N, C-alpha and C positions, 0 to 999 in steps of 0.2 A: 474484473474477475467474472467468470461465467459459470453457470451451473455445470455440474459434472456431465460429461458426454457431449458438450458443445464446444465448438472451436473458439479459441481466444481471438480477439480482434487485434491485440498487440502482443508482441513478444515480451516476456518478463525476464528479469535478471535477478539472480540471487545475489544480494548484497545487503549488508546490515546498515541501516540508517536510523538514528534516533528520531522518534516521532512523538508529538504531543497531539492529543485529540480531546475534543469536548463534545459532550452530549448535553441533553437538557439538564441533567442533574449532577454532572461530574466533569472534572478536568483530569485527564490521565496521561501518563507517558510510558512508552514501551519502545520496542525495536521493530521496525519494519524489516522483514527479511527477504522479501521479493518486491520488486517495483517494476512498473511498466508505465507507459503514457496513459493507460486506462485505469490503473488502480495499484493497490499494494496489499501485502499480507502483513498483518501485525501479529507478532508472536506475543501472546498473553494467556495467562491461566484463567482469565475472567472475560471471555469474549462476550460481546453484546449480542442481543438477539438479531436474527436476520431481519432486515428491513429498517433497522435503526439508522437514523440520520446522524452524521458526525461532521464536525468541523475539524480539519486536520492542519497541523503546522509542522512542516518539515524543512530542515536546512540542508539543501543539497550541497555537497562538496563543490567548492569553486563559485558558488552563487553569493552575491553580495548581501541579499536579504532572504529571510525565510519565506517559503511558499505557504500561502493560506489557501487551502483547498476545501471543498465540500465533497462528501461522499455518503454512501450508504452501505451497510453491511449486507453482503450477498452470500456469504458462506461462513460456516462456523465449524471449527474442529475443537471439541471440548477437551479440557484437561483430563487425563486418565482414560482416553478413548482406547478401546480394545485393540486397535491396530497400530498403536504407538505413533500416530501421525502428530506432528508438531502442533501443540495447542495454539489456537488463535482465531483470527477472523480475516476473511477477504473483504476488502473495501473497494468498491467501484467508484471512481471519481464521477461527480455529477456537476454540471454547469461549468465545466472548464472551457474558457475561451480558447480560440485557435492559437493565439500567440503563446499562451501558457502551455498548451498541449504540445506545441512544437519545441518549447524549451525542455519539457520533460522527455520528449522523444530524443532530443539532442543529448541530454544528460545520459540516458540509458545507452544510447549508441556509443558515446564517448567512453563510458565506463566499460562497456563490453569490449571495445577495442583495446583499452588499457589492460584489462584482465587477460585478453588473448595474447598480448605482447609479453606479459610477465611470466 
């Protein structure tokens, strides 16, 4: 996820995926509503502050095991915002190795193709 006005490094896909995430003081679960190889957007009424480090657990459809990823909050849309933007937070993945990044890219590409065909 990138700040407003800058170009994204990877295309995102609107698709709901259950996600669990941990911060220093809590373990939470919500829905990711956008995903790319570089990050995701978590739909939540209680977004964490920008800069917060999170550990993320997602189960991608078709994957044998859940993905354990790390990220940081880069964007927040608060609940009850005046422009009715979906509340939540943008998470940028950090420290993702190249094989895992390729797997995420393949998942997003496969899902985009499946959605285009339906």
